[in-house]
C-alpha positions in Angstrom: -1.2 -25.2 20.0 -3.8 -24.1 22.6 -0.7 -22.0 24.0 -0.1 -20.4 21.0 -3.6 -19.4 20.2 -4.4 -17.8 23.5 -1.5 -15.8 22.6 -2.4 -14.9 19.6 -5.9 -13.8 21.2 -4.4 -12.0 23.7 -2.1 -9.8 21.1 -5.5 -9.5 19.2 -7.2 -8.0 22.1 -4.7 -5.5 23.1 -4.1 -4.4 19.8 -8.3 -4.1 18.9 -8.5 -2.3 22.2 -6.1 0.2 21.8 -5.9 1.1 18.1 -10.0 0.0 17.5 -12.0 1.3 20.1 -9.9 4.0 22.4 -7.8 5.4 19.3 -9.1 9.3 18.5 -6.6 8.6 15.7 -8.7 5.7 14.0 -11.4 8.0 13.0 -8.7 11.3 11.5 -6.5 8.6 10.2 -9.1 7.9 7.7 -10.4 11.0 7.1 -6.4 12.4 6.3 -6.1 9.3 4.5 -9.1 9.9 2.2 -8.2 13.5 1.5 -4.7 12.2 0.9 -5.9 9.5 -1.6 -8.2 12.2 -3.5 -4.7 14.5 -4.4 -2.8 11.2 -5.1 -5.4 9.8 -7.4 -7.2 13.0 -9.2 -4.1 13.6 -11.7 -5.2 10.2 -13.1 -7.8 11.8 -14.9 -5.4 13.7 -16.2 -3.6 10.7 -18.1 -6.6 8.4 -19.1 -7.7 7.6 -22.5 -10.3 9.8 -23.6 -12.3 7.0 -24.4 -12.4 5.8 -20.8 -15.4 7.1 -18.5 -15.0 8.2 -14.9 -15.9 4.7 -13.5 -12.6 3.5 -15.2 -10.6 6.1 -13.5 -12.5 5.6 -10.5 -11.9 1.5 -10.8 -8.2 2.0 -12.3 -7.3 4.0 -9.0 -9.1 1.8 -6.2 -7.1 -1.3 -7.4 -3.7 0.7 -7.3 -5.2 1.8 -3.8 -5.5 -2.0 -3.1 -1.9 -3.1 -3.9 -0.3 0.3 -2.4 -2.3 -0.2 0.9 -1.3 -3.9 1.3 2.5 -2.3 0.8 1.6 0.1 3.5 0.6 -2.6 5.9 3.4 -4.8 5.4 5.5 -1.4 6.3 3.9 0.0 9.2 2.0 -2.8 10.6 4.2 -5.9 10.1 8.2 -4.3 9.5 7.9 -1.3 11.8 6.0 -3.4 14.7 9.7 -4.4 15.5 10.6 -0.9 16.8 8.2 -1.0 18.8 8.6 -4.0 20.3 12.2 -3.2 20.9 11.1 0.2 22.5 8.7 -1.8 24.7 11.4 -4.8 25.7 9.3 -7.5 23.8 12.2 -8.2 21.4 14.5 -9.2 24.1 11.4 -11.3 25.8 10.6 -12.9 22.5 14.0 -14.1 21.8 15.0 -14.8 25.5 12.0 -16.8 26.1 11.9 -19.2 22.7 8.9 -18.2 22.0 8.7 -16.0 18.9 7.3 -14.1 16.5 4.2 -15.9 15.6 1.7 -15.4 18.0 2.5 -11.9 18.1 2.0 -11.5 14.5 -1.3 -13.8 14.3 -2.8 -11.6 16.8 -2.2 -8.2 14.5 -2.8 -9.7 11.6 -6.4 -9.5 12.0 -6.2 -6.2 12.9 -4.1 -4.7 9.9 -6.9 -6.3 8.1 -9.9 -4.6 9.5 -8.0 -1.4 8.9 -7.2 -2.5 5.3 -10.8 -3.4 5.0 -12.5 0.0 6.9 -9.7 1.8 4.8 -10.8 0.1 1.4 -14.2 1.1 1.9 -13.8 5.0 2.8 -12.0 5.2 0.1 -14.2 3.0 -2.4 -16.7 6.0 -0.8 -14.8 8.7 -1.7 -14.0 7.3 -5.5 -17.5 7.0 -6.0 -18.3 10.6 -4.9 -15.8 12.0 -7.0 -15.7 9.8 -10.2 -18.3 6.9 -9.9 -18.8 3.7 -8.1 -15.6 1.6 -9.1 -17.0 -1.7 -11.3 -15.2 -4.3 -9.1 -15.4 -8.1 -11.4 -13.4 -10.4 -10.7 -12.8 -11.7 -14.5 -10.7 -14.8 -13.8 -11.0 -16.2 -10.3 -8.1 -18.6 -10.5 -5.4 -16.0 -11.6 -7.4 -13.8 -9.0 -6.1 -16.4 -6.0 -2.7 -17.0 -7.7 -1.7 -13.4 -7.7 -2.6 -12.6 -4.4 -1.2 -15.5 -2.7 1.6 -14.1 -5.0 1.2 -10.9 -3.3 1.2 -12.1 0.1 4.5 -14.7 -0.4 6.1 -11.1 -1.6 4.7 -8.9 1.4 5.9 -11.2 4.0 9.3 -11.3 2.4 9.2 -7.9 1.9 8.2 -6.9 5.7 11.6 -9.9 6.4 14.1 -7.7 4.9 12.5 -4.4 6.3 12.1 -5.7 9.7 15.9 -7.2 9.5 16.6 -3.6 8.8 15.1 -1.9 11.9 16.6 -4.6 14.2 20.2 -4.0 12.8 20.4 0.0 12.3 17.6 0.7 14.6 16.1 3.2 12.0 12.9 3.1 9.9 12.0 6.2 8.6 14.0 7.1 5.8 14.5 3.1 4.7 10.3 2.6 5.0 10.0 5.9 2.8 12.7 5.0 0.2 11.2 1.1 0.0 7.8 1.4 1.0 6.5 4.5 -1.2 8.6 4.9 -4.5 9.8 0.9 -5.2 6.0 -0.5 -5.5 4.9 3.0 -7.4 8.6 2.1 -9.8 7.8 -1.3 -10.3 4.2 -1.3 -11.7 2.3 -1.1 -7.8 0.6 1.8 -9.2 0.2 1.5 -13.3 0.1 -1.3 -15.6 3.4 -2.2 -16.8 2.5 -1.3 -20.4 2.3 2.2 -19.4 6.0 2.4 -18.0 8.4 3.5 -20.0 10.7 0.6 -21.5 13.7 1.2 -19.3 11.5 1.3 -15.9 9.1 -1.6 -17.4 12.6 -3.7 -17.3 13.4 -2.8 -13.9 10.0 -3.8 -12.8 10.4 -6.8 -14.5 13.3 -7.4 -12.2 11.8 -7.1 -9.0 9.5 -9.7 -7.6 6.9 -6.9 -7.1 5.5 -6.2 -10.4 4.2 -9.9 -11.1 1.3 -10.4 -8.5 0.7 -6.6 -9.5 0.1 -7.5 -13.2 -1.5 -10.6 -12.4 -4.3 -9.1 -10.2 -4.9 -6.5 -12.8 -5.3 -8.6 -15.4 -8.2 -10.5 -12.9 -9.9 -7.6 -12.0 -9.5 -5.4 -15.0 -8.9 -7.5 -17.7 -6.1 -5.6 -18.6 -3.4 -7.5 -20.9 -0.5 -8.0 -19.1 2.9 -7.4 -21.1 3.9 -11.2 -20.6 1.2 -14.7 -21.3 -0.8 -15.0 -18.4 1.0 -18.4 -17.5 4.7 -17.3 -17.9 3.8 -14.3 -15.4 2.3 -16.7 -12.6 5.3 -18.7 -13.1 8.0 -16.0 -13.2 6.3 -14.4 -10.5 6.1 -17.0 -7.8 10.1 -18.1 -8.6 10.8 -14.4 -7.9 8.7 -14.5 -4.9 9.9 -17.6 -3.5 13.6 -16.7 -4.2 13.1 -13.3 -2.5 11.4 -15.0 0.6 14.2 -17.4 0.8 16.6 -14.5 0.3 14.3 -12.5 3.2 14.4 -15.3 5.6 18.1 -15.8 5.7 18.9 -11.8 5.9 16.1 -11.9 9.1 17.9 -14.9 10.7 21.2 -13.1 10.5 20.0 -10.0 11.8 18.6 -12.2 14.4 22.0 -13.6 15.1 23.9 -10.2 14.7 22.2 -8.5 17.7 22.4 -11.7 19.9 26.2 -11.0 19.6 25.7 -7.1 19.7 22.7 -6.2 21.7 19.7 -4.7 20.4 20.3 -1.1 18.8 18.6 2.1 19.8 15.7 2.8 17.8 14.8 6.1 16.0 12.0 7.3 13.3 14.7 8.7 11.1 
């Protein structure tokens, strides 16, 4: 256990110094991201009910950004990290030594959370300047915790699926763009399921992605979900755990595959 903690701390220290201290892209990235969010969220004001205040728009936007940012972290910090491991020769070392990936991810996850926190603060300030301060109120703390735990379960499974695809095909770009950006949007990640067309809502409920988003929106915004909250949580956890089991099996299969065939050369697209 002590060795695992030391390794995780060494990874955390290396990534924190590299990405949070020395990287000039840290500031430029946040400025660019804030401008991108403004362009992305601004059209919301065209579709919001006239009875809603600008503060409501800011609150809806912040909740959408919160969910979207978690998917971005799972995509680019967790799944795409395997591409960098391949390029640096770390993946072969972890497999050959039997040390596993756990210490590495225990080290980078705190860095991911620091990035997430900073990004949310900047976007909170951006939304406040444009429309007014988002009203962040946890109306039901138990549902929020249940929804957040469900979201993390789905994100881990999601990252395993993407990571398995990376190490098996050697590509990230096209797969990442389609799955990480289009799928969360199409399954209610940015808008309540009640506002989606019926066909799209039916598709969203057939995936594990919509349930944690609905639970979090219900607990933070008080928006009535498309089904009873107890049924939403039950179905959500069934989907999330089944998705996680499938993702673990897929990732293990891809690891065994590269032991037979070797690690593929990686490319961005």
